[in-house]
Every structure is written in C-alpha cells, then in structure tokens.
N, C-alpha and C positions, 0 to 999 in steps of 0.2 A: 504494500500500500504506500502511496506517495505521502511524504511528510506534509502536514497541514501548515500552511504559512501562518506566521504570527499575526494575530489580529483577525483571523477568520475562523469560522466554525468548521465542522467536519465535512460539510458539503461546499466549502469555500465561499460562504457568504460572509461579508464583513460583520464583525462583532463590535459594537460600540463600547467605549470605555465605561459608560454608565451601566450598560448591561453587565459587564464584567464586575464593576464595583458593587452592584446590587446583589449579584449572585455570590460574590465573595463574602459580603456582609451576612447574608442569610445562611450560607454554609457554615460560617464561623459560629453563629448563634446556635444552629442546630447541632453541630459537632460537640459543642460544650455540654449539651444535655443528652446526647445519644447514649444508649446503654453501653456498658463496657464491651469492648471488642468491635464496636461499630464506628466507622469513620465516615464523616460527611465532608465532602470536598467540592470545590468549584473548579471548573476548567473551561475556559473560553465562553463563560456565561451559562454553562450547564452546571447543575448541581447533581452530584452523584453520591451513592451510598455503597460502602463496601465492608466486607467482613470475611475473615479467613480465606482470602483469595477470591471470593465471589464479589463481583461488582455489578451493581444495578444502576440504571439511569433513573435518577430521581425526577428531574424536571429541566426542561429547556425554556420554561416560561419567562425567565428574566428578559428575554428579547422583546416581550410584549411592551416594555417601556418605550421602545422605538417605533411601535406601530403608528402609522399615519392615519389617524381616525379622529372622531370628534370627542373622544374622552379626554378629560384633563390628565395632567401628569399624575396627580394624586389618585385618580381612579385607576390608572394603569398600574401604579405601584401597589395599590391595594389588591388588585387582581393578581399581580405577580406574587405578592407575599402569600396570599391564600393558596395559589396553585403550587408554589414551591413547598409550602408546609404540607399540603395534601400529598404531593408526589413523594416526598421524603418519608412521610408517615407511612404510606403504603409500602415502600421499600423496607423500612425498619420492621413493620409488622410481618412482612413476608420472611425476612431473615430470622426473626424471633419465633415465627409461627404462633404469634399471639397478638392481641390488641396492644397498640402503643400509640400514644400514652392512653392508658385505660382510666376512665372515670371511676368513681367509687362503686358503681354498679357493674363493673367489668365491661362496659360498653366503650368503644373507641371514642375518645374525646375529639370532636371536630375542630379543624383549624379556624381561626378568626383573625381579622386584621382591621385596623382603623387608622386613618391618617389624621393627625391633628397637630397643629403648631409645628410644622416641619419635622414631625417625628412619625415613624411607623410603629404602631403598637401591635404586637403579635402574641398569640396565645393559642392554646388548645383547650376546649371546653367552653364553659360559660364565661363571658368577659368579666362579669362581676365576681365570679368565684372560679377562676381557671384551674384546670387540672395541672397545667404547665404554662408558665408565662416567661417572657424574655425581656431583657433590657431593650427598650425601644431603639430603633435605628434612627440616627440623626440623618435626615435627608438633605441637609444643606449641601454636602459634597456631591450627592447624587444629582441634585438639581443643577449644580454648576458644571458637572462633567458632561462632555458632549461626545 
C-alpha cells in the first residue's frame, strides 16, 4: 500500500488542522477514562480504539467540522462530539463484550454533548447526573484553527 501523504486521510482527501485538533482532543479525553488495556488514539482526524493487538475504527466524524452546510460551527462540533463518543463507546463495548460505560441499571449510558461559552461539555448518561463526564474542551483553539 502506498504511504499516505501528511495532511491527508486514507483515501487522500485533505484533512484540516481543526479536524485533527478536535479528534486529538476527544481521543485524549476518552483514553484517560478507557478501561485498563484499552487505548484510544487519533490519527489524521480519525479516532481509533485498540487492545491486545486488535484495532477498531472508532469514528471519522471529526471531519464533519469542515462540512459546507448551513449548520453553525457549534452545531457541527456538537455533532462531532456525540458521534465520536458513540463510535468509541461501541468499540470499547465490543472489546469488553459488555456495556461501557454502564449506568446503575447495567444499561449502556448514552453519549451527550452541549456547546456553551466556547466550551464543549461531554458526558455519558444523564447530563444532570452523568455516569461518566469529562473536562470540557476549550474550543477557542479549534475555532481559530483552519
């Protein structure tokens, strides 16, 4: 297989710096809370999950931030956050063969996101009583990056 040029995805489409920055930030947050032995990484805007030599593609949704449509940047980022959380959650549950993260009733806690005051708030479960929550992402750098 040919080597992928820097700044492009696996099918040689350009990947923006803000796609990469958002994917890196989300992967970092998710890796910090992933169960032992599971690694969450970002590569060219994609977020991937691996464990014991098995690698799963978590999400390529970070590129949504660059879609040319009528959504605001905040709406796009919220969509990206929910999609990445969901994709990584599915991968981790598959690797563990159990719900992750599980709410108190052993039901998989669904991902959530909200953008407020240049910050992306992200969690699993109910926003007011989350099963798992994260330090908000400061979006200032994402907004400035092109």
